[in-house]
N, C-alpha and C positions, 0 to 999 in steps of 0.2 A: 504494500500500500504506500503510495507516494504522497508526501506532504510538501506543499510549496510555501516558502517564505519569501515575501516580497520586501526587500529592504528598500525603504524610501528615505533617502537623505533629504533633509529639509531644503526649502528654497532660500533664495537670497534674503538676508536679514541685515538690519542696520549695523554699522560697524561699532557703534557706541551703545551703551546701555547695560541693563542688568542681564546677566547670563541666563537666568531662568525665564524672564518675562519679555525679552526682545521678540518682536513680532516679525513680520515679513515686509520687505520693501514692495513698491508697486510691481517691480519685475517678479519678485517672489510670489506675489498674489496671482499674477497672470500664469506663472509656471505651475502653481498649485492647481489651477483650473486644467492645465494640460495634463498634469499627473492624474487628476480625476478622470479625464476623458480617455486616457490611455489604459487605466486600470478598471474602469467600470464594466467592461465586457469580459473581464478575466474570471468572473464567478467567485469573487472574494467572499469568504464566510465571516471573517473577523478582522478588526483593525485595532492593533495595539500601538501605543506611542510612548515615547519619552514624555516626561511631565513638562518639558520646556515648550513655551508657547509657539515658537517657530516650527517645531515638529508637529504639534497638534494642528496648527493652521494649515500645514502642507497636506495633511490627510483628511481634514474636516470636510472638504467638498465631496470627496469620495464617499465618506460615511453618509452624508446627506443623500447622495445619489442612490446608494444601495440600501438605505433604510437601517443603518447600524449606528451604534454609538462608538466613540473612541474609548478604548479601554486603556487607561493611563497606568503605566508601571514605573514606579520611581527608579528602579534599578536599570532601566533602559536609558537613563539620562547620559549626557555626554561625559566623557572622562573629566574628572575634576582636576584642573591643572594647578589651582592655587586656592588659598583661603579667602580670596576676594570674590565678590558677587559680579564684578564687571568683567567684560570681555578683555582678554589679554591681546595685545597687538600682535600681528603676524611677525614683526621683528623680534619680539620676545618669545613667541610661541614656536617658531620653526626650529631654533636650536634645542629647545626643550623636547620637541617631538623627535628630532633626530637622535638625541641622547637616549630617549626612552626606548627606541628600537634597538639601540646598541646594548642597553641594559634595561630589560623589562621590569626590574625591581626599582628603578630610579624614580624618585618623585621629589618635588620641592616641598618645603614646609606647608602643611595644610592641604596639600594636594594628594592625589593617589597615583600609583604607578600603573603602567600598562597591565601588569599582572593583576592588580587589584580590580581595575576596571573590567578586564576581560572575565575574571572569575564571577563577578556579580551579574554581569550582563548575560553571560553564557548560561548561568544557572536559570535565569528567567527564560531564555530561549529554549533550553532543554525541557523545561517545564511545559512550555507551549507545544513543543513537538510531541511530548508524551500525552498531553491532554487532548490534542486536536489532530490526531492521526487522520490522514486522508483529506485534510482541509486545505484551503488556500487562505493564507494569513498575511496581512500587511503589517509591517512594523515601521512606524515613523521614527526616524533616527538621525544621527549625526555622523560626521566623517570619521572621527577617531574611534568611537565605540563601535560603529559599523565595521570598520576595518579589523578591529580586534575580535569581534564576534566571528566574522568570516574567516579570519586567520586561525581561529581555534580549530576549524574543520579542515583547512587547507592552508599550509604555510606560505603559499604563493601570494596570499592576500596580506601583504605587509606594507612597509613604508612606501615603496614605489606605487603600489596600488592606491594607497591613501592619497598621494599627490596627484594621481591620475583622475580622481573622481571630480564630479561637478556638483553644483547646487542649482536645482535638485539633481538627484540621480536615482536610478531604480535598478536593482539587481534581483532577478528571480532565481531563488535557490531551491533546487529539487532535492528532497531528502527521502531516503528509505530508512525508517526508524530515525536514529540520530546520525546516520552516515550521509554525508554530502555526496550526491551523485553528479550534479551538474549545476553550473551557474551561467545565467544569460543576462547580459546588460540590456535593459529595455529602453533606457533613456538615450537619445541620440545626440545630445548637446556636446559640443566640442569645447565649451568654455570651462576650463579647469579652475579650481580654487582650493584653498588649503583646508581650513577647519570651520569651527563655529557651529 
């Protein structure tokens, strides 16, 4: 029995503001509509999301289309990079990300490591795979945590993959039980970005 997980990385969001409550830019809102249009015919059964506003807003139109609610899971949130609530600039973030992939246990004060983030998020994902076998499930997510979840099942989803993703982005993961069989990118955008 195959289960499909659709990783939906959130759309473009403002560069400033609270990490948890930043919404979407106008481009992000238009792209969320495109995400909905792309996924509404896939036969989606459930939609989970990070608790961060930008992720919820990216999948909200889809849930409205298919008559479902967004199920918010705290442990699907983005990797916590510091003890501050505001977004870290790319200038500060890129060296931190690079070092984290060289040493998965590395973190700065008040933040979490790649290992910590991966463990909490994969626990949720494995629970979803166990509870909803044979279903098609969307997960509204973020760049780093998405890469870490995917990397748990296939080590090719690492730093280079993270830097190749866009906002938004969509990956359809096909599972047999908890074994990853196939991944297909559904989003055709060529505009790459880092994190957030």
